[in-house]
C-alpha positions, 0 to 999 in steps of 0.5 A: 450215469454220472457221479453227481447224478448218482448223488443227487438220486441218493439224496432225493431218495433219502429225502423221500424216505425221511418224509415218508417216516413223518407222513405216513404214521401221522396218516395212521394216527389221524385215521385212528383218532377220527375213527375211534372218536366216531365209533367209540370215544363219542358214543361212550361219552354219552353212555356213561351219563346213561349208566350214571342216571339209569344204572343200565346200559341196556338189556342182556344180548344173550337172554333179553330181559328174561332168565333163559336164552331161546332154545337152539334153532335157526332163529336163535342163531339169526336173532343173535347174529343180527343183534351182535353185528348191528352192535359191532359192525362199525368197530369191525370196519375200523379194526380191518382198516387199522389192522391193514394200515398199520402194515403199510404206514407204520415203519417196521423198525419203529414197531420192533423198537418199541414192541418187538422186545421180549422184555416187559417193557414192550408188553407194558407199552402195548397194554398202554397203547390198548387203552384208547382202543376200547375194542372187543376182542374181535375188533382188536384182532385185525390190528393184532395181526397187523402188529405181528405182521410188523414184528411186534413180539408175542407178549406185546401183541397179546397185551394189546389184544387182551388189553383192548376189552379187559382193560377198557376204561369205558367198560369199567366206568359203565360197570361201576355205575351198573354193577357196583364199584367193588365189581369195577375195582375187581375187574381192574385188579383181575384184568391186569393179572390177566392181561400182563400175566398171560402176555409175559408168560406167553413171550417166555413160552414162545421164545420168538419175536418174528411172526410165523409168516411175513405178508409185507416184506417191503419197507414203507420208504419203497412204497409210494403211489400205486405200490403203497395202495396195492400193498394196502389192498393186499393187507386189507383183502388178507385180513377180510379173507381170514376174518369175515367167513369164519367170524360169520359162521362162529357167531351164528353157531354160538348164538344158536347154542347160547342156551346150552352155554348159559343155562338158567341157574337159580339161587340154589346153584348161584355160587356153586363150583360147577356154575363158576367152572361152567360159566368161565369156560362158556365165557371164554368161548362166547362172543359179545360186543364191548361192554355186553358183559354188564347187562348180561351179568346184571340180568342173570344176577337179578335171576339168581346168579351168585357173585362167584359165576358173575365174576368169572363171566366179568373176567372171561366174557370180554377177554377172548372168543372162538371168533377172535382166536380164529382171527389171530390164528395165523399170527401166533403159534398154536401152543400159544393160543392154546395157552391163552384159552386155558389161562383165561379159563383158569383166571376166570375160575380163580376170580369166581372163587375169590369173589365169592370170598370177598364180594 
């Protein structure tokens, strides 16, 4: 091959590379905007008016309109799983789609430059990026895995993961109309501490910025045509295998056991320390759709639950869950995941005691 031909080939490859750096991220952005508008933004816009006029966004997914959840049984498990997946399936599909696309359409060096640092700047950018998503922790988890595969730092990835459900602006607006604006402000303050406090400390504890395993080693400049589609299918298939089986099983188990996790608490135990601690742990483990903590708390408070345990649930229910932790399991060291769980429980307990004193 002549020197002239080699130069032309190099120029053409550079041109294709630069073109891909623009087109591929734009495709990802288009999919994200259309998907979020259909799954989140448009439905939540209408839901905000319902919350403002009726002061309700539905019944409790745990107990319905009554105080107690059904006793553990197959019917209890199936009933909860059916209601849960009916509420979240669109967001789950979108989360899997975005989580796989981020691995093949977003250049790794972009993610490293913006979200790859252990400095607070990367954590802050990830927290801000989580706000438009408004996903529950299970639906945000596949995207979090995708970010880690693209070498986002531990802190930035966790800020995105926790920020989606905890700092969800739509949920906070619903909360103001349904529960009270004092609860909404409390959620914002405690949520900021939880999201950025846990993420920042996890960054320091991890001492690493590279994901435990790298699924996709090729940059997008070398992924064209069939190769790009093949890599996307690999990413999507891996996410589905890692996500769906455990997800289904754990949701069934938690649905069956919800009567034990959320026992009936009358006014006599409504603000006890035991109630705050117990519900902080239960809220951390349990899985709910986006904003479901609002009707859960509204129903339980109507039957005597105190402000303190309600605040514990307000913080812990959306933050994490057993299924979401299983989904992100391969993207983080086990010590970091344990730190996240313990931290969410502790912040939930502290929130309960603080709320008892000030709300």
